[in-house]
N, C-alpha and C positions, 0 to 999 in steps of 0.2 A: 632961619625958618625952623618951625617946630611943627612937625606933622605927627598927629597922634597915631599910635600903632593899634590895630584891631586886636582883639583877644585871640582870634584864629585867622588863619590864612588859607586860601584855596589852592596854594601851590607849595611845593617842597623844594627848597634851594639848598644844595650841599654847603656845609659849613666853610669849605675852603674856597668857594667861588667869589671872585671879585668882579664886579660889573665893569664893562667897558664904557667909557664916557667919551663922546665926541660932540662938541658944541653943546646944544641943549638936549641931547639924547643920551639915555642910559640904557645899556644892553645887558641882558643876562638870559640864561637858559635854566630850566627847572629839571628836576628829576622826574617830573610828570610828563615830559615830552613836548614842551613848548619853549620857544624862544620869544623874548619880548623886547620891544623898544618903548621906553617910557619918556615922557616929558620930564626933564630933570627938575623943572621949577614947580610943577604942580602934581606930578605923579600920574598923570593920565596916560592910558595906554595908547600909543601911536600905531602900533601894529603888533601882531603875534604871528608865529609861523611854527610849523611842526618840526620837531627834532625827535623822530621815532626812537623809543627806548630811553629817552631822557639824556641829561648831561650832568656831569659832576665837575666840570672844568670851566674856567673863565674864558670868555670869548676874546677874540683878537680882532682889531680893526686895521684894515689895510685900504687906504684911500676911501672910496665910497662903499666898501664892503665891510660887513661884520661877519666873522667866521666862527662857527660853533662846531665842537666835536661831540659826537654822541657816544654813549656807553657801548653801543652795539658796533662801533667802528666806523660810522659814517662821519664825513666832514661836509658841512653845509655852509655856503656863502650866500648872504642875503644883501640886497641893496639897503644901505642904512636909512634912506629916506622913505622908501615904499614898502620894504619887507619882501619884495619879490625875490624869489630864489634865483640866483645867478648861476650857480653850479653846485654839484655834489659829487662825492666820491666815496666808495665803500672800501675801506682798508681791510675788511674781513678780520679785524681783531679789536678787542675792547680798547677804548681810549679813556684813560683816567688821569692824564697829565695835561697841563695847559699847552695851548698852541704857542708857537713862537713866530714873530714877524722878524725877518732878517733879510737884508739885501733885496727889499721889494718883493718878498715871497712869503708864503706860509709854510711852516715846518711843523710836522706832527709825528709822534711815535705811538705805536700801539703795543698791546700785550703779546704779540707774536714776534716781537723783536725787530719789527720793521720801522724804518723812518722814511717819511714821504716829504717831498718838497713840491709845492704848487705855485704856479704863476698866478697873478691876480685874476686872469681869465679862466683859471681852473685847470690849465694844462699840467699834467704830471711831469715835473722836471727830472726827478729821480726818486 
């Protein structure tokens, strides 16, 4: 496929962000405070959701959830199909490193030196 790129874009994506891909959906968040799910084959927007403060990290996919971390310290999980928010958690410290999926859970670290582990349902494990 060859999709022409526009001269300008209405969103800002950090240079280090790699999108998450599951099936025919591509997921990413912007520095402008939005998370998106796009159709991988035609680029149409399937859904968008708020990530207040924006994001500079790649999302992580865990089952039917896509998880984003915000610059202001929040972690957000959205249903991959609908974009409905499943859960969120405020770590109270900036997050500028990618999320990790390990042993069926989400792990994230913030700038206050804290590391958090969440179950798929959003329960804080440690």
